[in-house]
C-alpha positions in Angstrom: -33.2 5.8 22.3 -33.1 4.4 18.8 -29.8 6.1 18.1 -28.2 4.7 21.3 -29.2 1.2 20.3 -27.7 1.7 16.8 -24.4 3.0 18.2 -24.2 0.1 20.6 -24.9 -2.4 17.8 -22.2 -0.8 15.6 -19.6 -0.7 18.3 -20.1 -4.4 19.0 -19.3 -5.4 15.5 -15.8 -6.9 15.2 -13.9 -5.1 12.5 -11.5 -7.3 10.5 -7.9 -6.1 10.7 -6.6 -5.0 7.3 -3.4 -5.8 5.4 -1.5 -3.4 3.2 1.3 -3.8 0.7 2.7 -1.5 -2.0 4.2 -2.7 -5.3 6.2 -0.5 -7.7 5.2 -1.4 -11.2 7.1 1.1 -13.3 8.6 4.6 -14.0 7.4 7.4 -16.1 10.7 9.1 -17.0 9.1 12.0 -18.9 7.5 13.4 -15.6 9.8 11.7 -13.1 7.0 9.8 -11.5 6.8 6.2 -10.1 3.8 4.1 -10.8 2.7 2.1 -7.7 -0.1 -0.2 -6.7 -1.4 -0.3 -3.1 -3.1 -3.6 -2.2 -5.4 -3.4 0.8 -7.0 -6.8 1.7 -6.4 -8.0 -1.8 -8.0 -5.0 -3.5 -5.5 -3.0 -5.6 -5.5 0.7 -6.6 -2.9 2.4 -8.8 -1.3 5.7 -7.8 1.8 7.8 -8.7 4.4 9.2 -6.4 7.4 11.4 -7.2 10.8 9.7 -7.8 12.2 11.7 -4.9 9.6 10.3 -2.5 10.2 6.8 -3.8 14.0 7.1 -3.3 13.4 8.5 0.2 11.2 5.5 1.0 14.0 3.2 -0.2 16.4 4.9 2.1 14.0 4.5 5.0 13.8 0.8 4.4 10.2 0.7 3.4 10.8 -1.3 0.2 12.5 -4.7 0.4 14.3 -5.0 -3.0 16.7 -2.8 -5.0 14.0 -2.0 -7.6 16.3 -2.5 -10.6 14.8 -5.7 -12.2 11.2 -6.8 -12.5 10.2 -10.1 -11.0 8.0 -12.8 -12.5 4.9 -10.8 -11.5 6.3 -7.8 -13.4 6.9 -5.9 -10.1 10.1 -3.8 -9.7 9.9 -3.4 -5.9 7.6 -4.2 -3.1 7.0 -3.7 0.7 6.5 -6.3 3.2 2.9 -7.1 4.1 1.7 -4.7 6.8 -1.0 -5.8 9.3 -3.2 -3.2 10.9 -2.9 -2.9 14.7 -5.9 -2.4 16.9 
């Protein structure tokens, strides 16, 4: 009975919908990797992806700029802000 009450309580909590955005911060030409930053609800984490994957995402229209010049925030490219669907 205790477990059932806990499950019901957990299911009734309204989960906040999250936002996600990816920024491209630089290139590592020695290993052909792209340094990126994923921002989820304002919390950022760095990761690397291959240059081939990055170029495929550009062709797919995921990134919104050409990625040739850094902006005032030192970002080469970025995605639009994605909102989580329920």
